[in-house]
C-alpha positions as CSV (number, residue, x, y, z in Angstrom):
1,M,-21.2,6.7,86.4
2,K,-20.6,5.5,83.1
3,T,-18.4,2.8,81.8
4,V,-15.8,2.2,79.1
5,T,-18.5,1.1,76.7
6,G,-20.6,4.1,77.6
7,E,-23.2,2.2,79.5
8,V,-24.3,4.3,82.5
9,V,-24.6,2.5,85.8
10,S,-25.9,3.7,89.3
11,A,-23.3,3.4,92.4
12,A,-24.7,1.4,95.5
13,S,-22.8,2.9,98.1
14,I,-19.6,5.3,99.0
15,G,-16.9,4.7,101.2
16,T,-13.1,3.8,102.2
17,V,-11.6,0.4,100.8
18,Q,-8.1,-1.0,102.9
19,T,-6.3,-2.4,100.3
20,Y,-2.4,-3.8,100.3
21,T,0.3,-2.7,98.2
22,W,4.1,-3.5,98.1
23,T,7.1,-2.2,97.2
24,P,10.5,-2.9,97.6
25,G,12.2,-1.9,101.3
26,G,8.8,-0.6,102.3
27,G,7.5,-3.9,102.1
28,R,3.6,-4.8,102.3
29,Q,2.0,-1.8,103.2
30,R,-1.9,-0.9,104.1
31,L,-3.0,1.4,101.5
32,F,-6.8,3.3,102.3
33,L,-8.6,4.0,99.2
34,T,-11.6,7.4,99.9
35,E,-14.7,7.9,97.9
36,V,-14.7,4.5,96.2
37,L,-17.8,3.9,94.2
38,Q,-19.7,-0.1,94.6
39,V,-21.2,-0.9,91.3
40,R,-23.5,-3.7,91.5
41,G,-23.1,-6.0,88.6
42,G,-19.7,-4.9,88.5
43,T,-16.2,-7.1,87.8
44,E,-14.6,-8.8,91.4
45,A,-11.6,-7.2,90.3
46,G,-11.7,-2.6,91.2
47,L,-10.2,-0.1,89.0
48,I,-8.5,2.4,90.1
49,S,-9.2,5.4,88.7
50,V,-5.4,7.7,87.7
51,S,-7.3,10.9,87.2
52,Q,-9.0,10.4,90.9
53,L,-5.5,9.4,92.6
54,T,-3.5,12.5,91.0
55,K,-5.9,14.7,91.9
56,K,-5.6,13.9,95.7
57,G,-1.9,14.4,94.9
58,V,-0.3,11.2,94.2
59,K,2.0,11.3,91.7
60,I,2.7,8.4,88.9
61,A,5.7,7.5,86.8
62,F,4.5,5.3,84.4
63,M,7.2,2.7,82.6
64,D,7.5,0.2,79.9
65,D,6.3,-2.6,82.2
66,A,5.6,-1.2,85.2
67,A,4.0,2.4,87.2
68,E,5.4,3.8,90.4
69,F,2.7,5.7,92.8
70,Y,4.6,8.5,95.0
71,Q,3.2,10.4,97.6
72,D,4.8,13.1,99.4
73,G,7.9,11.8,97.5
74,I,7.6,8.3,98.7
75,L,7.1,5.3,96.6
76,I,4.1,3.9,98.3
77,A,3.1,1.5,95.3
78,I,4.2,-0.6,92.4
79,A,1.9,-1.7,89.5
80,E,2.8,-4.0,86.8
81,K,1.4,-3.6,83.1
82,W,-0.9,-6.7,82.2
83,N,-2.5,-7.0,78.6
84,K,-3.6,-3.2,78.4
85,L,-4.1,-2.2,82.5
86,Y,-1.5,-1.7,85.5
87,K,-1.9,-4.2,88.3
88,L,-0.9,-3.6,91.5
89,I,1.5,-5.6,93.3
90,Q,0.6,-7.0,96.5
91,S,3.3,-9.1,97.6
92,G,6.8,-9.4,97.2
93,K,6.3,-12.7,94.9
94,Y,7.0,-11.0,91.5
95,H,10.5,-12.0,89.6
96,D,9.6,-10.6,86.3
97,L,10.4,-7.1,87.4
98,G,13.7,-7.6,88.7
99,L,14.6,-3.5,87.8
100,L,12.3,-2.7,90.4
101,L,13.1,-5.5,92.8
102,S,16.8,-3.9,92.9
103,K,15.9,-0.5,93.9
104,K,16.9,0.1,97.7
105,D,13.6,2.6,99.0
106,D,14.1,3.2,102.8
107,T,12.1,5.8,102.5
108,V,8.8,4.6,104.5
109,T,10.9,2.9,107.4
110,A,12.9,6.0,107.6
111,L,9.8,8.4,108.1
112,W,8.1,6.1,110.8
113,H,11.4,6.1,112.7
114,Y,11.5,9.8,112.5
115,R,7.5,10.0,113.1
116,L,7.8,8.0,116.5
117,G,10.6,10.1,117.7
118,H,13.5,8.5,116.7
119,L,12.4,5.0,118.1
120,H,14.8,2.3,117.5
121,L,14.0,0.2,114.5
122,P,13.9,-3.0,115.9
123,A,10.8,-1.4,118.1
124,V,9.7,0.3,115.3
125,L,9.2,-2.9,113.0
126,K,7.5,-4.6,115.9
127,M,5.0,-2.2,116.1
128,S,4.7,-2.5,112.5
129,N,4.3,-5.8,112.6
130,M,1.8,-6.0,115.5
131,E,-0.4,-3.4,113.7
132,V,-0.6,-1.5,117.2
133,A,-1.0,1.4,115.2
134,S,-3.8,2.7,113.0
135,G,-2.3,3.7,109.4
136,M,0.9,2.5,110.1
137,P,2.4,0.0,107.0
138,C,4.0,-2.7,106.7
139,L,7.9,-2.3,107.5
140,Q,11.0,-3.8,106.9
141,A,14.4,-3.4,107.9
142,N,16.3,-1.0,105.7
143,N,19.9,-1.7,104.3
144,G,21.8,-0.1,107.0
145,Q,22.9,2.8,104.1
146,N,20.8,5.4,105.2
147,R,21.6,5.4,108.6
148,C,19.4,8.4,111.0
149,T,22.3,11.2,111.1
150,A,21.2,12.8,114.0
151,C,20.5,9.1,116.2
152,L,24.6,8.6,115.2
153,T,25.4,12.1,116.2
154,G,23.6,12.5,119.5
155,K,25.3,9.0,120.4
156,I,28.9,9.9,119.8
157,R,31.0,10.3,122.7
158,H,33.8,12.6,123.5
159,I,37.5,11.8,123.3
160,P,39.2,11.2,126.5
161,F,41.4,14.8,127.3
162,R,45.1,14.3,127.1
163,V,46.4,14.0,130.6
164,S,47.2,17.9,131.9
165,T,51.0,18.3,132.3
166,H,52.2,21.5,134.3
167,R,55.1,23.6,133.2
168,T,55.4,24.9,136.6
169,K,56.8,23.1,140.1
170,G,55.0,25.4,142.3
171,P,52.1,27.6,143.3
172,L,53.1,31.1,142.1
173,E,56.0,30.6,139.8
174,L,53.7,31.3,137.0
175,V,50.9,33.4,137.4
176,Y,48.4,34.9,134.3
177,S,46.7,38.2,134.3
178,D,44.2,40.1,132.0
179,L,43.1,43.8,132.4
180,G,39.3,43.5,131.7
181,R,37.8,46.3,129.1
182,P,35.7,49.4,130.2
183,I,31.9,48.0,131.2
184,Q,29.6,50.3,130.0
185,T,27.3,49.9,133.1
186,Q,29.3,51.0,136.7
187,S,29.1,49.0,139.5
188,L,27.7,50.3,143.1
189,G,31.0,50.7,144.1
190,G,32.3,53.0,141.3
191,C,34.0,50.2,139.3
192,R,34.3,50.1,135.6
193,Y,37.2,47.8,135.0
194,F,38.3,44.0,136.3
195,I,41.9,42.7,136.6
196,L,42.3,38.9,136.4
197,F,44.8,36.5,138.4
198,I,45.1,32.8,137.6
199,D,48.1,30.8,139.2
200,D,49.2,28.3,136.3
201,F,50.1,25.1,139.1
202,T,47.0,25.1,141.0
203,K,44.4,27.1,138.7
204,Y,43.6,29.2,141.5
205,T,41.9,32.5,140.4
206,S,41.1,35.7,141.5
207,I,39.4,38.6,140.3
208,Y,39.5,42.4,141.0
209,F,37.2,45.3,140.3
210,L,39.1,48.8,139.6
211,K,38.2,52.0,139.1
212,S,40.6,53.4,136.9
213,E,43.0,51.1,134.3
214,N,45.9,52.5,136.3
215,V,46.5,49.7,138.8
216,A,48.0,50.5,142.1
217,A,47.9,48.3,145.1
218,G,45.2,50.2,147.0
219,D,43.0,50.3,144.5
220,F,41.9,46.7,144.6
221,H,38.1,45.7,145.3
222,N,37.1,42.5,145.8
């Protein structure tokens, strides 16, 4: 590889490096960098290639004093401008980026809530703090404004039905009846119609099958 001074150096090895980043709302989270070159005699600080990040699908938004890194629409890292370079923020001890720190970003915590089958938030945070899942970032509790709509909908309880009131005082005082339209497939008994009776007081229901829509007492078939 060639350095900024034009010097050509060889890489001793190549591999995956684990580092940490910090974002408002997402907290401190692990980040894995693949295809990292180890150069002998280099500086102690690691350099990250912007072109390699964008090649892997990372979107970078540069501002006057900072840069934001997004992957699949999720904020994964923030870097502050330091001289002519951008330095990754790895903890929340930065007070000069007031605009960034006031930013609300609950997408990381919400994403893991979805991935874990809508597991309740305390359990998700406990899994993150104990590092029981490989590749799971260090999550923080969200601000409560972006609650899971699916969870809220699934826990909604129906309001009790109003107490039923009878307009009648005894059986057969009021009977509802309805004659069904011709059924396309005829029954084994040759019926293509049905008539329904519902008693208003007892809610007792009877249904009879008919061969014709001209109802007669002898035409009823149970």
